N, C-alpha and C positions, 0 to 999 in steps of 0.2 A: 600601522594596523594592516593587516592583509586585506585585498580584496575580496579573496576568497571565502574568509570568514565575514564578509559584510556580506558577500552575495547569499551566504549560506543563513542569514539574519534576514535579509528579503523574503527568499524563497519560505522560510517557517512563517514567518507571520502571513503570507498570501497561501501558504497552506494551511496555517490554524482557521484562517478564514472559512476555507473549504470546509475543514474538517469536521467546524462548528455549526456550520450548517448541515453538512452531512449526519453532524449528531440529532439537530433537530430534524433533520427528513425522517432518521429512524424511530425516533421520540414518537411523533406522528403518524407513523405507519403502524408502529405496535399498539399506538394508542386506538387507533381506530381496526385493525387487524388480528391483533392479540399474535399469540402464538395459535392461530387457528390454521387448516388445511391450504386454503387461499392466499395465506400470507408464506407460508412453506414453497405453496408452488411459485407464486412469482419470484419468493427469491431462488428458487431451483430452476428458473426460466429465465431470470436476470444473469444466472452465472454461465449461459451458454454462452451470450453476446460479448461477456467479459470474457471466457478462454481463448476465442481468438482478436482479443484486446492482446491478451497478453503473448498469442501467440505469433500476430503479426504486424503487433503492434508497438505493445512497452517492450516484449520480450525481445525473440530474436532478431527482428528486425531492426528496432532501434539500437540492439546492441552491435549491429554489423555495421549501421549509421553512422555513429556517431565518432569512434575512431577514423572511419574513411572519410566521414566529413570534414573531419579536422584534418587529415591527408591535405586533401582538396582546397580548403580554407589556408595551409601554408603554401602549397605549391602556387592556387589561381585565383587565390580571394576569391571576395563576392561572386562573381560570375562565374566561377568553378561551381560552388558552391550551388549556386541555383540552377545551374544547368542541372547537373545530380539531382535535384530534388526532383525537379522535373521528370523526371525519367520514372524515380522511385514512384511517386505520386501517381502516374501514367498505370502503369504496371500493378501495382496495389488495386487499386481501382478494378482493372479489369480482373482479377482474381478474388478479388470481393463481390462484386455483383455475380458473378460464377458461383460463387458458394452460399450468398443469399439465396439463389434461385433453386437450387439445390436441398436448401434448409428447410423451403417453404413445401417443396413438395413431401418429403421426410415427417415434419410435424402434422400436415394435413394427412395423412396414412393412419396416424396412430388412434384417430378415430376409431379407423374401422377393425383393429386388434379387440376380439373381444375377451373379456376376463378380467379386465384389467381393476383396481381400484379406482374409484372416480378422482380421487386426487392426481390421476397419473394423465388421464383425461384434462386435467386442469391447467396440468403442467402444462400439457402439448399444445393447447389452445394458446395460453399464452405466452409460451414461446413465439408462436407465429405472429403475434403482435410486437413483441420485444426484438427477436433477431435482426432486424433491419438497422439498430442501434450499434450493430459491429461495423458497418459504413463508416458510420460519424466518426466513432471511439477510436476506431485503425489509421483512418486519416488525421485524426486530429494529433493522435503519437507521434507520430512521422512529424507533422508540422514543428511540434513542441521540441522533437529532437535537434530539428534545423535552428531553432530558437536558441535553443542551448550551447551550442557550439558556434554562436554568435553571442553567447555571453548575455541574452535575454531570458531573465530567468522568473522575471514576475509574472508574465503572461502565459507560460505555459500551469504554473503552480496554482494559476487561479481556474483551470480548466474546469474540474469539477467543481466551483459554486456555479456556474451557468447552470448545469443537472442541477444540482441540490435547488437552488432556487425555481427553475421550473416543475420539478416535482414536488415541493412545498406548498407552489402556488396552483398546481394542477389537481392536487388529493386536498389542499387544505380549503383552498377560498372556490376552486370550480367545482370540486368533488363534494365539499360542505354543501354547497347553495343547490345544485343542479341535481347531484345523487341523492336515493333514500335508501338502498341497499347496499350492502355489502361489495357486492359486484360488480353494479353501476361504478361504485367510488373506486372499484380497481381499474376499472378502463380509464378513466383519469390519470390514474398513477400511471400506467403504461403511457397514455399519451405524453406525460410530464417528461417519462425516460426520452422519446422520439421527440419531443422538443429540445431537451435539455443537448440532444446529442447534434442536432443542429447548431446550437450557438457553440458548443465546444469546437466546431469548424470552423464558425466562421470567423472569432474572433481572431485564434491565432491565422489567417489566413490575412487580414485584415493588417497584421503585426507584421507579417512577413511583405507585405506589397511596401508596404510604407520604409520598408527596409531597403525597397529596392528588386522585389521576386515579382515575377511576372509571369503567373502561371498561363501554362497552354499545353495542351496534350506531344507527348515524345515518346513513343515507342524504340527509341534506338537503343541499341544495346550497347552499351560503351565497355571499354574496360576496366573502369570503377562500379561500373552493373553486376560485371561477372564477380568482381573481386566481394562485394556486397551478397550477391546469390551462394558462393563457397561459403561466405562467412556464416549465413544464416542458417543453411541448412543443417549443422547437426545442432548448432540453438536452439532451430525449431524442435527437433528433435527432442531437447533438454525442456524447453516450455514446455511441451505436449506431453512430458511427465510431470509435470510440476501442475498444470493445471487439470491432466486428467487425476493427478491424486486429491484435486479439490473435488472434482466431479465424482470419485469413485465416494469419496468422503460424505458428500451430502447424499449420493444414491442411497450408500449404508442409513445413512440417518434417517433419507424419508423410506427405509422400511421399517423401524423402529416403530412410530406413531407418525400421527400429524405434527406435533410440535418441535418435533428432534429439531428439523432443519432448521426452525425459525431461532432455537435456543442456540443451536451451534455457530449461527452467525451473527447472532447477537454478541455471543463473547468474543467472538471472533473479532469483531470491528471495536469493541473498545478496546481489545487489546491493539488494533490498529491505529490508536488514536496518537499517542506517542510516536509508533512509528511512521505514521506519515506523516505528523507534523518537524520532526527533526531529522528521523535517519534517513529519510526519503531527500530532504533535502540536502543534509551531507550529501549522500552519494549521487545525488545531482549534479552538485557543483564539484564535488573532488573529480566525478566519472571524466568528461570533458577535461579535466588538469594534467590526469595520469597518464591521458588518451595522446596528450599532447607529448608528454614527456618519454613516453616510449615509443613513438614516431622518432623522436629523437634521438634514441637510445639511452636516454639520461636516467640509469635506473636507482642515483643516490638518489634525487629529488622526486623520481617517482615514489620511491620507498617511505621518505618525509612525508610527501602530500597525503599518501596513503597510512600511517601510523598517526597522522592528524585528524583523519576521519575514525580512525576507529579511537582512540579516545575521545573525542567530540561523543560518538554515540556511547560512550561507556557511562561517560559521565552522566547521560539523558536516561536512558532505558534501564541501566539497574536501580537508582531509583524510582524509576516511573513502574516497575515490578513488582518492587514493594510494596508502593504506594497503592497499587490497585488490590495486591492481595486485601490490605488492612482495610479499605476503604471498597471491599467490590460491594457490601449490604447496602451501606447509605447512597452510592452512585446510582446502583438499580431502584432502591425504593425512591428515590428522589427524581431519577430522570425518566426512569421507564415505568411505573409503578403507576399508571393513569389508565383511564378507560378500560379496552379489554383486554389488558397486560394485567392482572392479577399478582396478590402473593404467591399463589402456588408456583409462578411462573418465575416469580424473583428466588424463589425457593432452587428449583429447579438449574437455576441458571449458575448460581453462585460456587459450585465444586469445578464445573466447565469455565467458569471465568478466571476461576484460581491457577489449574492448569495451564490456560493460554497467557497469561500473565507470567507464569516461568517459562517460557517460551519464548518473550519478546528478546530478550538480551541475543538469544541465537539466531533471531531471525534476522535482526538489525546487523549482526555481525556478519553472517552469512552474504546478505545481499549485498556488503561491502568488499565480501570477497572475492564475488561474482564480477564483479562490477571491474576487480582489479585482473582476472583473467580475461575479459571481455577488450580492457584496456591492450594487453599483448596479444592480441587477435586469435588468442586461444578460448574458442567455446566448446571443443567436444570435452575438454576435461570436467569443467560444468555438470556437459551432457553424461558425464560415466557414471557422476558422483550422485545425481538426480536420480539416474535409474535406479543406485543403490538404494536412495533415501525412500523410492516410491515402494519397494519391494519390501523395505525393514516396514512401512506404515502400513502396507494393506497387511500383511502378516499380524502386525500389533493388533490392528483395527480389527482384523476376522476375531479373533482369539477373546480381545479383552473386550468387544463389545457384548460378546457371548454372558459376562458376567456383571459388568460394570455397565453396560447400555452405552449411553453416549457419553458418558464420561471417561469408556473405555476408547472412544474415537479420538477425544483430547488426548488422552495421555498416548495414544499412539503418534499422533502429529508431533509432539513434545519428545519423544524418543528419537523419530525420522530424524529431525530438526539439529538436536543434538549433535546425531552422528553426523549429519550430513557438512553442519559445522565443523567440526572437528577433521574429516579428510580434507574439505575444502582448503583449512588451514595449513594442514600438513602439505599437500602437492604445491600450494602457492609460495611456502617459506622453501621450497627444494628449486623451484626457481627465482627467486629473489628473496634472498635471506635476510634484508632490512626490514620486511614485514614480519618476522617473527614474530608470534602472538607474546612468548616471554617478554621482550622487550617492554611489554604493556604491563609485567605484573605487580612493579611495584606502584606504576598507577590506580591499576583495579583494586589492589589492598586496601589504597587510601580511598577509594571509591566504597569499597565494601564496607568498610568501617563507618564514613559517612553516613551510608544509608541505614547502615544498624543503628545509630545516634539519632538518627531519624524516626526509625521504626520505633525504639524506645521512648521517646516525645510522644509517638502517635497514639497509642495504647493505653494510658491513663487518660488522656482526654478524651479518647471513644468512650472509656470508663465511664468518666464522671458525667457526661452526655446522657447517658446512658441512664444517671441516675437522676439526674437532676428533669430530664425531657422524658416523662412516661409516652409522649406520642410518638411513633414511631418516624412518621415525617415529617414532624417539626425536628427530631434531632437529627435526623438524614440531610436537612437541608443546611443548619447549622455546620454539619460537621464539612459538608460540600463548601462552605462560604466562610470557614473559621479555622478548620483543620489544616486543609488543603492547604492553603498560602501560609500558615504558618509552620507547617511540616518542610514546605519549598525554602523557609526560611533559613529552617534549623539546619538542613541538608548545606543549603549554599554556605553558611556560616561554617559548618566542619569541615566545609571541602576544600573551603581558602585554609583555615587552619591547620588541615595536614598537610598543607602546602604541592594541591595537583598541578601538576607541569602542563603547560598551557594556560595555566589563570591569569595571565596577564593579559592574554589575546582575548580572554574571554572579558575579562572586566573592560578592556578597552572597545571591545563590538557594543559591549551594553552601554556605556558612556556613549561614542559616538551614533548610537543608535539614537537615545534622547537627545542626543545636539543637533539631530538630522544631519548628519555628515555621510557622504556614501562614497566617499573619492576610492578610486581605482586600486589596482597592485596588485601585486603576485603573491603567494604563500610565501610568508616569512618563515624562510628555511634557513 
């Protein structure tokens, strides 16, 4: 049994915990604020530090850092890794402190611009509070990258747990006891974000110190630092394109009405549950592995490891997309239709959630493809393709939103990510023929067949529940507790009956997990 598959399981379990807590956080937030202008303003303000997290943390810098740290590990072991990490952290802190100061001035100046609608001033005020979170989350992403290179995956995967716990405690406990107005509760929610950011840095820092890291300022520019800078510049442009895409979509949604941003966010978050639980786990574990193969020039094993990652992603995301579409109303009713979030909000979210579910497999494969380019230190190709995707999304968004409103924004996103995935696959296959998607054709057909069989089993079950349980919320709870586990069981049986490649590895992974065995190893290639 491969150690890499076991590490995927460990990361998945840790990520499931963080995603469940994130779901609880969102349920609490929407119950308190609904799809109000206050919630939309918070989501919009929280987008900004997350934009820089993607740019300077999890995005271009991490993509350049992981392969370089992997080479440093091969050549100079831990001493070289920790020395380079000190240089990266020093320079990143200088950049982040400068950006934070500039952002504070900009957000404060918005209050003096006349004629804007009230939600824009509210968004600027919340941005002043939330933007310092960027400092913590970007540093946390760099520390997580270093831990991944050391094959320490659980601690980085738990990073979001500390943020979610802090936000739930601040809003649910402190806000519930000490604030009597929505505005007061929002202040406590923002405090929870900052507290969570501090914890996200402290925990991986402690883990690295236990591995032997001695944090100290080091502004010296080494050849490796220059290499990271050169590698990250095109990636920074690519990440900027993607994040500007997110910001533009939310700005356009903000112009539609007060609830559009909150609905778009909620549908996207539900789509991200399987994406974050499994897809990110796969790419997190496979990326350092294929980076090491690329550093050695071993493209045969690189392709084999990459294809195993694709197969695992498809096994999860295809039925997950079908399940979200089939179960979208029970999910929304049982989880979110509380407090300020009512039936009308559920109805508005249903079609948007359907479109986002369809985009799940594309997002997942695109994330894996991008890591394939990064392992080859080719960041320019994803940048160019991301630029095309941005233009496609912008054109379709401006066109479709005029007719379909927020649903048009979701459809534009789906069209853009589908085209982007196709272009990434075509270009990577030219570089490494062994990663061709056609090699997954037989597996994909079997996965689609199993997902279709699962869907045929779910539809009559939902019809029976609607007939037997007239109360909508009760039927939704039964669907969540009974139909979803049964559907997973049906899918698993059909998947095994179809003899999908790699089923022995998955079976072995489950058996070893329940036996508590986590012995190491490499991909079973």
